[in-house]
PALOFI-25321 format. One record per atom (N, C-alpha, C): atom name; residue in one letter; x, y, z; residue number from 1. Coordinates in pm, whole numbers, plus 50000, padded with zeros to 5 digits. Example, Ala and Ser with C-alpha at 12.3 -4.5 7.8 and 13.67 -1.06 7.14 Angstrom:
// residues 2
{'N' 'A' {51319 49431 50780} 1},
{'CA' 'A' {51230 49550 50780} 1},
{'C' 'A' {51320 49670 50780} 1},
{'N' 'S' {51285 49775 50708} 2},
{'CA' 'S' {51367 49894 50714} 2},
{'C' 'S' {51290 50003 50787} 2},
***
This chain:
// residues 104
{'N' 'M' {06726 18086 31777} 1},
{'CA' 'M' {06787 18163 31673} 1},
{'C' 'M' {06694 18108 31533} 1},
{'N' 'S' {06578 18143 31503} 2},
{'CA' 'S' {06522 18105 31423} 2},
{'C' 'S' {06557 18142 31244} 2},
{'N' 'M' {06649 18246 31274} 3},
{'CA' 'M' {06689 18311 31148} 3},
{'C' 'M' {06761 18210 31053} 3},
{'N' 'F' {06869 18126 31125} 4},
{'CA' 'F' {06951 18043 31051} 4},
{'C' 'F' {06901 17876 31074} 4},
{'N' 'N' {06786 17885 31153} 5},
{'CA' 'N' {06761 17756 31213} 5},
{'C' 'N' {06855 17696 31298} 5},
{'N' 'I' {06919 17748 31369} 6},
{'CA' 'I' {07027 17684 31468} 6},
{'C' 'I' {06961 17682 31584} 6},
{'N' 'G' {06987 17579 31657} 7},
{'CA' 'G' {06900 17541 31779} 7},
{'C' 'G' {07033 17563 31885} 7},
{'N' 'M' {06997 17513 32010} 8},
{'CA' 'M' {07091 17545 32122} 8},
{'C' 'M' {07211 17448 32075} 8},
{'N' 'P' {07197 17319 32054} 9},
{'CA' 'P' {07288 17202 32060} 9},
{'C' 'P' {07403 17277 31959} 9},
{'N' 'E' {07343 17320 31826} 10},
{'CA' 'E' {07429 17370 31725} 10},
{'C' 'E' {07505 17499 31778} 10},
{'N' 'L' {07430 17550 31828} 11},
{'CA' 'L' {07500 17710 31904} 11},
{'C' 'L' {07631 17645 31987} 11},
{'N' 'V' {07623 17597 32064} 12},
{'CA' 'V' {07737 17533 32170} 12},
{'C' 'V' {07818 17476 32082} 12},
{'N' 'V' {07806 17395 31950} 13},
{'CA' 'V' {07902 17342 31900} 13},
{'C' 'V' {07985 17469 31834} 13},
{'N' 'I' {07938 17544 31780} 14},
{'CA' 'I' {07969 17679 31704} 14},
{'C' 'I' {08085 17737 31811} 14},
{'N' 'L' {08043 17756 31915} 15},
{'CA' 'L' {08103 17849 32034} 15},
{'C' 'L' {08221 17761 32063} 15},
{'N' 'A' {08207 17633 32110} 16},
{'CA' 'A' {08314 17520 32124} 16},
{'C' 'A' {08428 17560 32010} 16},
{'N' 'V' {08402 17530 31909} 17},
{'CA' 'V' {08507 17526 31777} 17},
{'C' 'V' {08541 17658 31776} 17},
{'N' 'A' {08481 17784 31810} 18},
{'CA' 'A' {08523 17892 31792} 18},
{'C' 'A' {08638 17948 31901} 18},
{'N' 'L' {08602 17867 32023} 19},
{'CA' 'L' {08699 17876 32147} 19},
{'C' 'L' {08824 17825 32127} 19},
{'N' 'I' {08827 17685 32045} 20},
{'CA' 'I' {08921 17611 32042} 20},
{'C' 'I' {09034 17670 31929} 20},
{'N' 'V' {08944 17729 31820} 21},
{'CA' 'V' {09043 17807 31696} 21},
{'C' 'V' {09098 17960 31766} 21},
{'N' 'L' {09019 18026 31807} 22},
{'CA' 'L' {09067 18157 31850} 22},
{'C' 'L' {09127 18176 31973} 22},
{'N' 'G' {09087 18065 32059} 23},
{'CA' 'G' {09169 18077 32226} 23},
{'C' 'G' {09085 18179 32306} 23},
{'N' 'P' {09116 18135 32436} 24},
{'CA' 'P' {09017 18227 32531} 24},
{'C' 'P' {09058 18364 32548} 24},
{'N' 'N' {09179 18417 32485} 25},
{'CA' 'N' {09204 18545 32498} 25},
{'C' 'N' {09158 18619 32373} 25},
{'N' 'R' {09160 18575 32273} 26},
{'CA' 'R' {09125 18637 32156} 26},
{'C' 'R' {08955 18636 32134} 26},
{'N' 'L' {08910 18556 32189} 27},
{'CA' 'L' {08763 18529 32149} 27},
{'C' 'L' {08658 18641 32186} 27},
{'N' 'P' {08680 18688 32319} 28},
{'CA' 'P' {08597 18824 32351} 28},
{'C' 'P' {08628 18956 32242} 28},
{'N' 'E' {08755 18948 32197} 29},
{'CA' 'E' {08764 19067 32117} 29},
{'C' 'E' {08708 19042 31981} 29},
{'N' 'V' {08733 18920 31937} 30},
{'CA' 'V' {08629 18888 31800} 30},
{'C' 'V' {08491 18898 31818} 30},
{'N' 'A' {08433 18842 31941} 31},
{'CA' 'A' {08298 18879 31967} 31},
{'C' 'A' {08251 18998 31971} 31},
{'N' 'R' {08333 19125 32025} 32},
{'CA' 'R' {08301 19233 32032} 32},
{'C' 'R' {08328 19318 31876} 32},
{'N' 'M' {08411 19279 31789} 33},
{'CA' 'M' {08401 19304 31651} 33},
{'C' 'M' {08291 19274 31591} 33},
{'N' 'L' {08236 19126 31593} 34},
{'CA' 'L' {08135 19096 31553} 34},
{'C' 'L' {08013 19157 31574} 34},
{'N' 'G' {07997 19185 31694} 35},
{'CA' 'G' {07881 19266 31751} 35},
{'C' 'G' {07885 19380 31711} 35},
{'N' 'K' {07989 19471 31695} 36},
{'CA' 'K' {07999 19614 31631} 36},
{'C' 'K' {07950 19595 31487} 36},
{'N' 'A' {08022 19497 31406} 37},
{'CA' 'A' {07974 19462 31275} 37},
{'C' 'A' {07814 19453 31211} 37},
{'N' 'L' {07758 19364 31356} 38},
{'CA' 'L' {07587 19338 31322} 38},
{'C' 'L' {07549 19469 31335} 38},
{'N' 'A' {07575 19537 31469} 39},
{'CA' 'A' {07504 19660 31489} 39},
{'C' 'A' {07515 19723 31343} 39},
{'N' 'E' {07628 19790 31313} 40},
{'CA' 'E' {07636 19878 31185} 40},
{'C' 'E' {07541 19825 31069} 40},
{'N' 'F' {07523 19676 31064} 41},
{'CA' 'F' {07459 19605 30945} 41},
{'C' 'F' {07338 19619 30959} 41},
{'N' 'R' {07274 19614 31089} 42},
{'CA' 'R' {07157 19654 31111} 42},
{'C' 'R' {07110 19811 31110} 42},
{'N' 'K' {07194 19898 31146} 43},
{'CA' 'K' {07168 20027 31126} 43},
{'C' 'K' {07142 20061 30944} 43},
{'N' 'A' {07232 20008 30905} 44},
{'CA' 'A' {07230 20034 30749} 44},
{'C' 'A' {07120 20004 30700} 44},
{'N' 'T' {07084 19863 30709} 45},
{'CA' 'T' {06955 19794 30665} 45},
{'C' 'T' {06823 19851 30750} 45},
{'N' 'S' {06832 19920 30820} 46},
{'CA' 'S' {06707 20004 30886} 46},
{'C' 'S' {06685 20120 30808} 46},
{'N' 'G' {06784 20179 30788} 47},
{'CA' 'G' {06785 20318 30699} 47},
{'C' 'G' {06742 20272 30563} 47},
{'N' 'F' {06783 20164 30494} 48},
{'CA' 'F' {06745 20102 30368} 48},
{'C' 'F' {06613 20078 30371} 48},
{'N' 'T' {06572 20021 30464} 49},
{'CA' 'T' {06425 19962 30500} 49},
{'C' 'T' {06327 20085 30513} 49},
{'N' 'Q' {06380 20198 30560} 50},
{'CA' 'Q' {06300 20313 30577} 50},
{'C' 'Q' {06267 20381 30457} 50},
{'N' 'E' {06374 20372 30374} 51},
{'CA' 'E' {06361 20431 30228} 51},
{'C' 'E' {06271 20353 30133} 51},
{'N' 'L' {06274 20220 30169} 52},
{'CA' 'L' {06188 20156 30080} 52},
{'C' 'L' {06026 20160 30103} 52},
{'N' 'D' {06023 20192 30257} 53},
{'CA' 'D' {05891 20219 30290} 53},
{'C' 'D' {05812 20332 30263} 53},
{'N' 'S' {05910 20442 30253} 54},
{'CA' 'S' {05868 20572 30205} 54},
{'C' 'S' {05844 20574 30057} 54},
{'N' 'A' {05944 20490 29981} 55},
{'CA' 'A' {05914 20479 29844} 55},
{'C' 'A' {05771 20405 29814} 55},
{'N' 'R' {05763 20292 29887} 56},
{'CA' 'R' {05619 20223 29859} 56},
{'C' 'R' {05481 20298 29911} 56},
{'N' 'A' {05511 20401 30011} 57},
{'CA' 'A' {05409 20485 30040} 57},
{'C' 'A' {05360 20580 29964} 57},
{'N' 'M' {05474 20633 29885} 58},
{'CA' 'M' {05430 20732 29783} 58},
{'C' 'M' {05365 20671 29665} 58},
{'N' 'L' {05431 20548 29625} 59},
{'CA' 'L' {05376 20487 29501} 59},
{'C' 'L' {05260 20455 29541} 59},
{'N' 'E' {05185 20401 29655} 60},
{'CA' 'E' {05048 20387 29711} 60},
{'C' 'E' {04991 20509 29686} 60},
{'N' 'E' {05010 20603 29728} 61},
{'CA' 'E' {04950 20720 29730} 61},
{'C' 'E' {04932 20763 29582} 61},
{'N' 'E' {05023 20777 29482} 62},
{'CA' 'E' {04992 20800 29353} 62},
{'C' 'E' {04905 20700 29282} 62},
{'N' 'A' {04915 20595 29325} 63},
{'CA' 'A' {04815 20487 29276} 63},
{'C' 'A' {04680 20500 29325} 63},
{'N' 'R' {04660 20550 29446} 64},
{'CA' 'R' {04541 20605 29513} 64},
{'C' 'R' {04467 20694 29424} 64},
{'N' 'R' {04550 20814 29422} 65},
{'CA' 'R' {04505 20932 29338} 65},
{'C' 'R' {04463 20912 29184} 65},
{'N' 'A' {04554 20813 29126} 66},
{'CA' 'A' {04522 20775 28996} 66},
{'C' 'A' {04363 20691 28993} 66},
{'N' 'A' {04347 20609 29087} 67},
{'CA' 'A' {04216 20520 29100} 67},
{'C' 'A' {04098 20627 29110} 67},
{'N' 'E' {04115 20730 29202} 68},
{'CA' 'E' {04000 20819 29236} 68},
{'C' 'E' {03939 20887 29089} 68},
{'N' 'P' {03832 20892 29095} 69},
{'CA' 'P' {03741 20920 28986} 69},
{'C' 'P' {03770 21088 29006} 69},
{'N' 'P' {03800 21156 28869} 70},
{'CA' 'P' {03828 21317 28915} 70},
{'C' 'P' {03697 21377 28902} 70},
{'N' 'S' {03712 21484 29004} 71},
{'CA' 'S' {03608 21565 29041} 71},
{'C' 'S' {03552 21633 28900} 71},
{'N' 'H' {03421 21719 28918} 72},
{'CA' 'H' {03375 21750 28796} 72},
{'C' 'H' {03462 21899 28760} 72},
{'N' 'A' {03489 21968 28832} 73},
{'CA' 'A' {03555 22080 28833} 73},
{'C' 'A' {03700 22042 28759} 73},
{'N' 'A' {03786 21985 28793} 74},
{'CA' 'A' {03919 21931 28766} 74},
{'C' 'A' {03891 21842 28615} 74},
{'N' 'A' {03784 21772 28603} 75},
{'CA' 'A' {03771 21707 28469} 75},
{'C' 'A' {03717 21807 28359} 75},
{'N' 'T' {03645 21895 28365} 76},
{'CA' 'T' {03591 21970 28280} 76},
{'C' 'T' {03648 22103 28272} 76},
{'N' 'G' {03725 22150 28372} 77},
{'CA' 'G' {03774 22263 28383} 77},
{'C' 'G' {03674 22407 28419} 77},
{'N' 'V' {03571 22368 28444} 78},
{'CA' 'V' {03447 22448 28426} 78},
{'C' 'V' {03417 22463 28611} 78},
{'N' 'D' {03369 22565 28638} 79},
{'CA' 'D' {03349 22598 28796} 79},
{'C' 'D' {03205 22522 28818} 79},
{'N' 'P' {03176 22419 28905} 80},
{'CA' 'P' {03057 22372 28923} 80},
{'C' 'P' {02939 22466 28964} 80},
{'N' 'S' {02969 22566 29004} 81},
{'CA' 'S' {02849 22681 29025} 81},
{'C' 'S' {02817 22748 28896} 81},
{'N' 'S' {02858 22746 28797} 82},
{'CA' 'S' {02821 22802 28678} 82},
{'C' 'S' {02793 22683 28584} 82},
{'N' 'A' {02754 22571 28648} 83},
{'CA' 'A' {02673 22471 28568} 83},
{'C' 'A' {02528 22542 28497} 83},
{'N' 'P' {02488 22471 28415} 84},
{'CA' 'P' {02320 22481 28372} 84},
{'C' 'P' {02250 22508 28458} 84},
{'N' 'G' {02167 22614 28454} 85},
{'CA' 'G' {02050 22624 28547} 85},
{'C' 'G' {02106 22701 28674} 85},
{'N' 'T' {02241 22749 28686} 86},
{'CA' 'T' {02260 22830 28776} 86},
{'C' 'T' {02306 22992 28724} 86},
{'N' 'A' {02294 23064 28825} 87},
{'CA' 'A' {02311 23191 28746} 87},
{'C' 'A' {02460 23221 28778} 87},
{'N' 'P' {02527 23276 28671} 88},
{'CA' 'P' {02682 23273 28668} 88},
{'C' 'P' {02702 23381 28765} 88},
{'N' 'R' {02828 23366 28846} 89},
{'CA' 'R' {02865 23486 28965} 89},
{'C' 'R' {02952 23576 28890} 89},
{'N' 'T' {02908 23690 28928} 90},
{'CA' 'T' {02959 23796 28846} 90},
{'C' 'T' {02965 23911 28963} 90},
{'N' 'N' {03082 23999 28969} 91},
{'CA' 'N' {03116 24087 29035} 91},
{'C' 'N' {03038 24204 28994} 91},
{'N' 'P' {02957 24274 29046} 92},
{'CA' 'P' {02925 24425 28987} 92},
{'C' 'P' {03034 24508 28991} 92},
{'N' 'A' {03042 24566 28844} 93},
{'CA' 'A' {03134 24667 28805} 93},
{'C' 'A' {03127 24780 28884} 93},
{'N' 'P' {03236 24823 28940} 94},
{'CA' 'P' {03225 24952 29044} 94},
{'C' 'P' {03194 25066 28963} 94},
{'N' 'S' {03130 25172 29050} 95},
{'CA' 'S' {03076 25254 28995} 95},
{'C' 'S' {03196 25380 28981} 95},
{'N' 'P' {03176 25498 28873} 96},
{'CA' 'P' {03285 25567 28871} 96},
{'C' 'P' {03282 25668 28975} 96},
{'N' 'D' {03172 25660 29035} 97},
{'CA' 'D' {03174 25771 29174} 97},
{'C' 'D' {03215 25723 29289} 97},
{'N' 'G' {03236 25573 29305} 98},
{'CA' 'G' {03302 25503 29408} 98},
{'C' 'G' {03191 25421 29446} 98},
{'N' 'P' {03206 25385 29584} 99},
{'CA' 'P' {03093 25287 29644} 99},
{'C' 'P' {02973 25359 29652} 99},
{'N' 'S' {02876 25275 29651} 100},
{'CA' 'S' {02738 25336 29642} 100},
{'C' 'S' {02678 25351 29796} 100},
{'N' 'T' {02646 25476 29822} 101},
{'CA' 'T' {02610 25487 29954} 101},
{'C' 'T' {02471 25525 29969} 101},
{'N' 'A' {02394 25499 29863} 102},
{'CA' 'A' {02234 25530 29856} 102},
{'C' 'A' {02175 25449 29950} 102},
{'N' 'T' {02083 25529 30038} 103},
{'CA' 'T' {01995 25435 30132} 103},
{'C' 'T' {01846 25507 30084} 103},
{'N' 'S' {01759 25402 30088} 104},
{'CA' 'S' {01607 25446 30065} 104},
{'C' 'S' {01530 25416 30137} 104},
***
């Protein structure tokens, strides 16, 4: 159990003291309650950890977007196809007679 730096000899001493203090009848009940409490604690901390991870990922995504150089169209508000040297795109005006059906 590296979390609290408790080795096997220390764990045996803790269990022996718990057995003496609580007695053999009450020790399983206390151990069961402790196990349930630990499971609830882990469940709560895993939800909190997931929330922190999603917030971190969102912040990293925003930082990545801020670090990207803006595209030409987004920076100038101009369509790149209408840059100097290119013909502007225009839709021909519809004729008042309807669509053209002339064939030559």
